[in-house]
C-alpha positions as CSV (number, residue, x, y, z in Angstrom):
1,X,-14.5,-26.3,-14.4
2,X,-14.0,-26.2,-10.7
3,X,-10.4,-25.0,-10.4
4,X,-9.8,-22.7,-7.5
5,X,-7.6,-19.8,-8.7
6,X,-6.5,-16.6,-6.9
7,X,-8.4,-13.6,-8.2
8,X,-6.9,-10.3,-9.1
9,X,-9.8,-8.4,-7.6
10,X,-9.7,-7.6,-3.9
11,X,-11.6,-9.8,-1.5
12,X,-15.0,-8.5,-0.2
13,X,-14.3,-10.2,3.1
14,X,-12.9,-7.5,5.4
15,X,-11.7,-10.2,7.9
16,X,-8.9,-11.0,5.4
17,X,-7.0,-7.8,6.3
18,X,-5.6,-6.5,9.6
19,X,-8.2,-4.5,11.4
20,X,-7.2,-0.8,11.4
21,X,-8.4,2.4,10.0
22,X,-7.1,1.7,6.5
23,X,-8.7,-1.7,6.1
24,X,-12.4,-2.2,5.2
25,X,-12.5,0.2,2.3
26,X,-11.1,3.2,4.2
27,X,-14.4,3.8,5.9
28,X,-13.2,6.2,8.6
29,X,-12.0,8.8,6.1
30,X,-15.5,9.3,4.7
31,X,-16.4,11.4,7.7
32,X,-13.8,14.1,7.1
33,X,-15.1,17.1,5.2
34,X,-13.0,18.3,2.3
35,X,-11.7,21.6,3.6
36,X,-8.5,23.5,3.7
37,X,-8.0,22.2,7.2
38,X,-8.0,18.5,6.0
39,X,-4.6,16.8,5.9
40,X,-3.6,13.8,3.9
41,X,-2.1,10.7,5.6
42,X,1.3,10.3,3.9
43,X,1.1,6.5,4.2
44,X,-2.3,5.6,2.8
45,X,-3.5,8.9,1.3
46,X,-6.6,9.1,3.4
47,X,-8.0,12.5,4.4
48,X,-7.4,13.2,8.1
49,X,-8.8,16.0,10.3
50,X,-5.7,17.4,12.0
51,X,-7.9,18.9,14.8
52,X,-9.2,15.5,15.9
53,X,-6.7,12.8,15.0
54,X,-4.5,11.7,17.9
55,X,-2.0,10.2,15.4
56,X,0.6,12.8,14.6
57,X,4.3,13.2,14.3
58,X,6.6,16.2,14.0
59,X,9.6,15.5,11.9
60,X,12.1,18.0,10.4
61,X,9.8,20.9,11.3
62,X,6.8,19.4,9.5
63,X,3.8,18.0,11.4
64,X,2.4,14.9,9.8
65,X,-1.2,13.6,10.6
66,X,-2.2,10.0,10.3
67,X,-5.5,8.1,10.2
68,X,-4.3,5.4,12.5
69,X,-1.5,4.2,14.8
70,X,-0.7,1.6,12.1
71,X,0.0,4.3,9.5
72,X,2.0,6.4,11.9
73,X,4.2,3.4,12.8
74,X,4.6,2.5,9.1
75,X,5.8,6.1,8.5
76,X,8.2,5.9,11.4
77,X,9.6,2.6,10.2
78,X,10.0,3.7,6.6
79,X,11.8,6.9,7.8
80,X,14.2,4.9,10.0
81,X,14.9,2.5,7.2
82,X,15.6,5.4,4.8
83,X,18.0,7.0,7.3
84,X,19.8,3.8,7.8
85,X,20.5,3.4,4.0
86,X,22.0,6.9,3.7
């Protein structure tokens, strides 16, 4: 049978996804040591080093750290959307 069907497993081709820190199997998070200083990106769940990431946002007295500008913007967009529905 030579029927082409979509597979449920993720593609191995990293060019299918947008090129940011979260694509390509979360490769940039592998360099962060698991320490008490590590923070978790609230969008993708990746470990982030708060001392080195330039992607941060203070909101309601809480500082959030992100792995990429893409995740920071997704967080900002979701927060704005949540505020608009209240």
